[in-house]
C-alpha positions in Angstrom: 0.0 0.0 0.0 1.4 3.4 -1.0 -0.6 5.3 1.7 -0.2 4.9 5.4 -3.7 6.0 6.1 -7.1 5.0 4.7 -8.5 7.6 2.3 -12.1 8.2 1.3 -11.0 7.0 -2.2 -10.5 3.5 -0.7 -14.2 3.2 -0.5 -14.9 4.3 -4.0 -15.2 0.8 -5.5 -12.5 1.8 -7.9 -8.7 1.2 -8.2 -7.8 2.1 -4.6 -10.6 -0.2 -3.3 -9.3 -2.9 -5.6 -5.8 -2.4 -4.3 -6.9 -2.4 -0.7 -8.7 -5.8 -1.2 -5.9 -7.3 -3.2 -2.9 -6.2 -1.1 -4.3 -6.2 2.5 -7.5 -8.2 2.8 -7.2 -11.2 0.5 -3.7 -12.2 1.7 -4.9 -12.4 5.3 -8.3 -14.1 4.7 -7.4 -16.0 1.6 -9.4 -19.2 0.9 -11.0 -20.9 -2.1 -14.3 -19.1 -1.7 -13.0 -15.6 -1.1 -10.4 -15.8 -3.9 -13.2 -16.1 -6.6 -14.0 -12.4 -5.8 -17.5 -12.6 -7.1 -20.5 -10.7 -5.6 -21.0 -13.4 -3.0 -19.5 -16.8 -1.9 -21.1 -19.9 -3.5 -20.7 -23.1 -1.5 -22.3 -26.5 -1.1 -23.9 -28.0 2.0 -25.0 -31.5 1.5 -26.7 -31.7 -1.9 -27.7 -28.0 -2.0 -25.7 -25.0 -3.2 -26.0 -21.6 -1.5 -24.7 -18.1 -2.1 -23.9 -15.8 0.8 -23.2 -12.1 0.6 -23.0 -9.0 2.8 -23.0 -5.2 2.2 -23.0 -2.0 4.3 -24.9 1.1 3.4 -23.7 4.6 4.4 -25.4 6.7 1.7 -26.0 10.4 2.3 -28.6 11.8 2.1 -30.7 9.0 3.6 -33.7 9.9 1.6 -33.2 10.7 -2.1 -35.4 10.9 -5.3 -36.6 7.3 -6.0 -35.7 5.7 -2.7 -34.0 5.7 0.7 -31.3 3.9 2.6 -33.7 1.2 3.7 -34.8 -0.2 0.4 -31.3 0.4 -1.0 -29.9 -1.9 1.8 -32.4 -4.7 0.9 -32.1 -4.4 -2.8 -28.3 -4.2 -2.7 -27.9 -7.6 -1.0 -30.7 -9.2 -2.9 -28.9 -8.1 -6.1 -25.5 -9.4 -4.9 -27.1 -12.8 -4.4 -28.9 -12.7 -7.8 -25.5 -11.9 -9.5 -24.4 -15.3 -8.2 -27.4 -16.9 -9.9 -29.0 -17.5 -6.5 -32.7 -17.2 -5.5 -32.5 -15.0 -2.4 -34.2 -16.4 0.7 -33.2 -14.7 3.9 -31.6 -11.4 5.0 -30.2 -10.0 8.2 -30.3 -6.3 9.1 -27.9 -4.5 11.3 -28.4 -0.9 12.3 -25.9 1.6 13.7 -27.9 4.6 14.8 -26.6 7.9 16.0 -28.1 9.2 19.2 -30.7 11.8 18.4 -31.8 10.3 15.1 -35.5 10.9 14.3 -37.8 8.0 15.3 -40.1 9.1 12.5 -37.3 8.7 9.9 -36.3 5.4 11.4 -39.9 4.2 11.0 -39.8 5.3 7.3 -36.6 3.4 6.7 -37.8 0.2 8.3 -41.1 0.4 6.4 -39.2 0.8 3.2 -37.1 -2.2 4.0 -40.2 -4.3 4.6 -41.7 -3.2 1.3 -38.5 -3.9 -0.6 -38.2 -7.4 1.0 -41.8 -8.2 0.1 -41.2 -7.2 -3.6 -38.0 -9.3 -3.7 -39.7 -12.3 -2.0 -37.2 -12.5 0.9 -37.6 -12.4 4.7 -35.5 -10.4 7.2 -35.0 -13.1 9.8 -32.3 -11.7 12.2 -30.4 -8.6 12.9 -28.8 -6.3 15.4 -29.1 -2.7 16.6 -26.5 -0.4 18.1 -26.8 3.2 19.2 -23.6 5.4 19.3 -23.1 8.9 20.8 -23.7 12.0 18.7 -20.8 12.5 16.3 -19.7 8.8 16.4 -21.7 8.1 13.2 -23.6 10.0 10.6 -27.3 9.5 11.4 -27.8 5.9 10.3 -25.7 3.0 8.8 -27.2 -0.3 7.8 -25.6 -3.7 7.1 -27.5 -6.4 5.3 -26.4 -10.0 4.8 -28.2 -12.6 2.8 -28.3 -16.2 1.8 -29.9 -17.8 -1.3 -30.1 -21.1 -3.0 -28.2 -21.7 -6.3 -29.7 -24.1 -8.8 -27.5 -27.1 -9.7 -27.2 -26.1 -13.4 -26.1 -22.5 -12.7 -22.4 -21.7 -12.6 -21.8 -18.0 -12.8 -18.5 -16.2 -12.0 -16.4 -13.3 -13.3 -13.9 -16.0 -14.2 -16.1 -17.5 -16.9 -16.1 -14.7 -19.5 -14.6 -16.0 -22.7 -13.8 -14.6 -26.2 -16.8 -14.3 -28.3 -19.3 -13.7 -25.5 -21.6 -10.7 -25.8 -21.9 -8.1 -23.1 -25.4 -6.8 -22.2 -26.4 -3.9 -19.9 -29.9 -4.0 -18.6 -30.6 -0.3 -18.9 -29.4 3.3 -18.6 -26.4 3.9 -16.4 -25.7 6.5 -13.8 -29.3 7.1 -12.6 -28.7 6.4 -9.0 -25.6 8.5 -8.6 -27.2 11.4 -10.5 -30.2 11.3 -8.2 -28.0 11.4 -5.1 -26.0 14.2 -6.5 -29.0 16.4 -7.3 -30.5 15.9 -3.8 -27.1 16.3 -2.1 -26.2 19.5 -3.9 -29.8 20.9 -4.2 -29.4 21.3 -8.0 -32.5 22.4 -9.9 -33.4 20.3 -12.9 -36.6 20.4 -14.9 -36.5 16.7 -15.7 -36.7 14.6 -12.5 -34.0 12.0 -12.1 -34.8 9.1 -9.9 -32.6 6.4 -8.4 -32.9 3.1 -10.2 -32.8 1.1 -6.9 -34.6 -2.2 -7.5 -34.3 -5.9 -6.8 -33.1 -7.7 -9.9 -33.6 -11.3 -8.7 -36.9 -11.8 -10.6 -35.3 -10.5 -13.9 -32.3 -12.8 -13.4 -34.5 -15.8 -12.9 -36.2 -15.2 -16.2 -32.8 -14.9 -17.9 -31.6 -18.1 -16.3 -34.8 -19.9 -17.3 -34.3 -18.8 -20.9 -30.7 -19.8 -21.3 -27.8 -21.7 -19.8 -25.4 -19.5 -21.7 -25.0 -16.8 -19.0 -21.4 -16.8 -17.9 -21.2 -13.7 -15.8 -23.6 -11.4 -13.9 -22.6 -8.2 -12.1 -24.4 -5.2 -10.8 -22.3 -2.1 -11.5 -22.7 -0.2 -8.2 -19.7 1.7 -6.8 -17.2 2.4 -9.5 -19.9 2.1 -12.2 -19.9 0.2 -15.4 -16.3 1.0 -16.3 -14.9 -0.5 -13.1 -17.2 -3.5 -13.2 -16.0 -4.4 -16.8 -12.4 -4.1 -15.6 -13.0 -6.5 -12.8 -14.5 -9.0 -15.2 -11.6 -8.6 -17.6 -9.1 -9.2 -14.8 -10.9 -12.1 -13.3 -11.3 -13.9 -16.6 -7.9 -12.8 -18.1 -9.7 -11.7 -21.3 -10.1 -8.4 -23.1 -13.4 -6.4 -23.3 -14.3 -4.2 -26.3 -17.3 -2.0 -26.0 -18.9 0.7 -28.1 -19.5 4.2 -26.7 -22.5 4.7 -29.1 -24.3 1.6 -27.6 -24.0 2.6 -23.9 -27.5 3.8 -22.8 -27.4 7.1 -20.8 -30.4 9.3 -20.2 -30.1 12.8 -21.6 -30.7 14.3 -18.2 -27.9 12.2 -16.7 -25.6 13.0 -19.6 -26.4 16.7 -19.1 -25.4 16.6 -15.4 -22.2 14.8 -16.3 -21.4 17.4 -18.9 -22.2 20.3 -16.5 -20.2 19.0 -13.6 -17.4 17.0 -15.3 -18.5 13.5 -14.3 -18.1 10.4 -16.5 -21.3 8.3 -16.6 -19.1 5.2 -17.0 -18.1 5.5 -13.4 -21.4 6.6 -11.8 -23.0 4.1 -9.5 -26.1 2.1 -10.3 -28.4 0.3 -8.0 -30.9 -1.4 -10.3 -28.9 -2.4 -13.3 -26.9 -5.5 -14.3 -24.2 -6.5 -16.7 -24.5 -9.9 -18.3 -21.8 -11.7 -20.2 -23.5 -14.3 -22.3 -22.7 -16.9 -25.0 -22.9 -15.3 -28.4 -25.5 -17.6 -29.8 -27.8 -16.9 -26.9 -27.4 -13.2 -26.7 -30.4 -12.1 -28.7 -32.7 -14.5 -26.9 -31.6 -13.3 -23.5 -31.8 -9.7 -24.6 -35.4 -10.2 -25.7 -36.3 -11.8 -22.3 -34.8 -8.8 -20.6 -36.6 -6.3 -22.7 -39.9 -8.0 -21.9 -39.4 -7.1 -18.2 -39.9 -3.6 -16.8 -36.4 -3.6 -15.3 -34.8 -4.6 -18.6 -36.8 -2.7 -21.1 -33.8 -0.5 -22.1 -31.4 -3.5 -22.2 -28.8 -3.5 -25.1 -25.7 -5.3 -26.2 -22.8 -2.9 -25.7 -19.8 -5.0 -26.7 -18.0 -8.4 -26.6 -15.3 -10.3 -24.9 -12.1 -10.6 -27.0 -8.8 -12.5 -26.8 -6.7 -9.3 -27.3 -5.3 -7.2 -24.5 -6.2 -9.6 -21.6 -7.3 -7.9 -18.4 -8.1 -4.6 -20.2 -11.2 -2.8 -21.4 -11.2 -0.8 -24.6 -13.9 1.4 -26.0 -14.6 2.5 -29.6 -15.6 6.2 -29.3 -18.2 8.4 -31.0 -15.6 9.7 -33.4 -14.3 6.3 -34.4 -11.2 6.1 -32.3 -10.4 3.6 -29.5 -9.5 4.4 -25.9 -8.6 2.6 -22.8 -11.2 2.4 -20.1 -9.5 2.1 -16.7 -11.0 1.4 -13.2 -12.3 4.5 -11.4 -9.3 6.4 -10.0 -10.2 8.5 -7.0 -13.7 9.2 -5.8 -16.2 10.9 -8.1 -19.0 10.9 -5.4 -18.5 9.5 -1.9 -21.1 7.9 0.3 -23.2 6.8 -2.7 -24.5 3.5 -1.3 
């Protein structure tokens, strides 16, 4: 590690986060499940396979256009399980509450968690609550962990991308981060931008039922689409080639990025997925996604190639090609 102290950038989901995990955490806890570095650990108990995942949510503000920290916490862990190909079953919920936090706001958050769990079809079955003095936390932090069952025929991992595979994005990118930014900074925009927070497990089930050609699933949260694609390229030791013209971005989000100097490729999403699928199955999977409300804007944005393993390249609007790196630094902290 080049730094002797933790920086806010280490929580960005980008390059410094990657370095922190690779250089400090993995060497200490290294084991066959953790080393896969997928969105959750997949393991077998008896004849059944399960996925287990955990996430902690520190978003600010707690309430934002299209959602709040409660539903975000449920959807985030449900989606991590779904990206392993699992059917989510049970969640835990841990609360760290700052003294003086509004009881009314806590009720809103808990109610939102219950509603999100019902939509996803999961039960919150255990948890923990801690209260810390004023100044020891920023209002409310939530940890959720979850477990789900993985069908026998499903084998999804970032390691499984292979040359020829097509890359599908389920919809417009950057919506969540843009919604957070507008609320946080009090920016006036005529066109409302809402967070895309949603549980993706039902969409994923339809995709898996339609094809056994799904090799990788990821939800591009912190670090955005650009970082997620880099992670897949590194895990699978393949190259990824995408087209800038094919990447779906709402005009309002693009406008915010142009105004404030953000790159939508690195903005967080909370209700989108990236699928790396067998070439011959791509159109069939794409159609299944488009028939679902959470995948209506899905599109094929590129393919996996054998050239430049571990790298992501993009053909630009003007016909050139540029390298797409992991997020360097922190575009927008406390995003989830």
